[in-house]
N, C-alpha and C positions, 0 to 999 in steps of 0.2 A: 748429521746425515741419515738420511731415510726416516726422518721423524719430524715432519711437518706440524706436528702436534705439540712440540716443544713450547710454542707461544701460548698456547692454551694452558698448558701446564704452569708456565710462569705468571700467566695471568690469575690463575686459581691461588697460586702462593701468595701473590701480593694482595688479593681480595679476601684471603684468610678462610678459603672453603677448599673442600678436598678436591682433588685432581682424580678422575677416573680414567684409567688408560682406555682408548678405544679398542673394541675387540678386533680379531684378525680380519674378519671380513671388512670392516671399516677401513683398516689399514692397507688392504690390498686393493680395495675399491680406489681409495686415494691414490694409490700407487698407478693403477691403470689409468686413472683419468689424467695424472700428472704426465704419464708418458704419450697418452693420446694428444695432450695440449702440446707438448714438445714437438710432436710430429705434425701438427697443424702448423705450427708457427716457426718452424726451423726448417733447414734443409732435411728432407726425410731420411736420407742416409746418415748424417750427422745425429739426428734425434735417435735413430736405432743405436748407434754407437754409444751415446749417452745412457740410454736405457739400460744397457748392459751393466753399468756402474750403478745407476740409481735403484734399479730393481734388486741387485744384490744387497744393497743396504737393508732394503726392507725385509730381507729374509734373515737378518740378524737374530740370533736367541731361539730360532724355530727349531724343532726336531727335524732332522735331516737337511740343516742349513748347509752344510758343505757340499752336498749334491744339488741343492737348489741354486747355491751360488755359481757352481760349475756350469749349470745349464743357463744361467743368466749370462755368462761369457759367450754363449753361443747364440745368442738372441739375433734373429734376422728380421723378425716383422713383429707386428702389433699381436698377431695370433699366437707367437712362441710366448709373449709376456702372459697372456691368457691362460695358457697351458700350464706354465710355471706357477701361476697364482692358484689354479686348481689343484695342482699338486701340493701346495704348499698347505692349502685347507684340508685336503685329504689326509695329509700327515700330521695335522694338529687341530684335530676337531674339538679338544678341549679348551682352544683359544677363542672359539667362533661364538 
């Protein structure tokens, strides 16, 4: 959950090559893209409700994760997701 990169990690293992985790900017970009696609192809209200859960998964392991996850529980629009992602980047510059 919150790790769509797991398939690349598995492929790297089976191919005998080193897996390099994506940086935080990439992770959050993928998160935003995922939610935008959900919003486009699903009922927008349901997509936003699901976005709360999915966005929170992406916040695991970050500095300030508890507060970020709390913010995720209050998402009401795509703009809210952008704000949360910006805050995550701001609080975790070493992961960019």
